Every structure is written in C-alpha cells, then in structure tokens.
C-alpha atoms as one frame of an Amber mdcrd trajectory, in Angstrom:
protein
   0.246   0.254   0.232   2.040   3.262  -1.285   0.408   5.734   1.411   1.460
   9.065   3.335   3.728   7.228   5.885   5.667   6.252   1.991   5.244   9.731
   0.616   7.093  11.028   3.997   9.899   8.719   3.766  10.515   9.353   0.146
  10.424  13.041   0.872  12.938  12.291   3.647  15.893  10.741   1.090  16.233
  13.491  -1.034  15.734  16.157   1.243  12.841  17.404   2.280  11.407  19.148
   5.012   8.011  18.579   5.544   6.735  21.346   7.901   2.805  21.297   8.667
   0.997  24.887   8.607  -1.092  24.041  11.680   1.176  21.086  13.707   4.225
  23.031  12.789   7.276  20.782  12.986   5.051  17.851  15.202   3.689  16.672
  11.627   6.539  13.437  11.078   7.117  12.670  14.921   6.765   9.308  15.849
   4.817   9.448  19.052   2.049   6.309  18.341  -0.454   9.386  18.775   0.789
  11.145  15.464   2.017   7.432  13.736  -2.092   6.241  14.492  -3.465   9.395
  12.832  -1.540   9.645  10.253  -1.818   5.979   9.327  -5.544   5.914   9.802
  -6.056   8.761   6.949  -3.685   6.700   5.128  -6.485   4.152   5.022  -9.565
   6.496   4.561  -7.848   7.509   1.426  -7.266   4.223  -0.084 -10.799   3.700
   0.875 -12.215   6.899  -1.249  -9.883   5.818  -3.901 -11.473   2.578  -3.778
 -14.920   3.647  -3.835 -13.889   6.173  -6.674 -12.182   3.162  -9.088 -15.456
   1.314  -8.492 -17.586   4.731  -9.259 -16.153   4.426 -13.030 -15.771   1.497
 -13.351 -19.327   1.006 -12.978 -20.350   4.047 -15.041 -18.112   2.757 -18.004
 -19.787  -0.679 -17.948 -23.353   1.435 -18.422 -22.080   3.858 -21.376 -20.388
   0.629 -22.654 -24.268  -1.427 -22.479 -25.660   1.904 -23.249 -24.203   2.747
 -26.585 -21.782  -0.073 -27.444 -18.558   1.497 -26.602 -17.007   3.173 -24.167
 -14.406   5.390 -25.069 -12.290   5.199 -21.927  -9.974   8.145 -19.817  -9.163
  10.461 -22.875  -5.457  12.310 -22.226  -4.549  15.796 -23.047  -2.595  14.404
 -26.681  -6.453  13.295 -27.569  -7.811  16.760 -26.987  -7.997  19.930 -28.861
  -8.052  22.097 -25.762  -5.024  23.239 -23.722  -5.672  21.924 -20.124  -5.371
  23.911 -17.218
C-alpha cells in the first residue's frame, strides 16, 4: 500500500523537510498518536480511492451497455483544448 508514510519517507530521503502549517514540526514526529493518525488518514484515502474507482467502472459499464462503446479516459493529446 502506497500511503502517506511512504510519501513522507520518500521526501525525507531526498532531503526535503515537511512542515505542517497547523502542526509545525510535530507532523512527522514518531509518537504513537501521530503515527496512528497518519495511518488512519492513509486508510481513509485508500478507501476513497477504491470507491472512486468502483464508481468509474460502473459508469463505464453503463455507458458501454447504452452506446455499445466506451472510450475510457482521454488524455490531453486526444483533446484540442489546452490543459488548465
């Protein structure tokens, strides 16, 4: 699972310091409560991602049944519009 702790660790390996606007330097402390909160937020994030993927899959399947095809995800290369 690719979570918040992994991202923090990757930033630290590259020499970046993460400082929260609300928590200051305490964001990355390793006390049990901070670790628990980061893990819970990571689990919630994974849950939300799974729900979104499920909704998108259902929508694509519904469109495929209605029209016989579903183009899937289109990139900027497929569009004449400039990205925002």
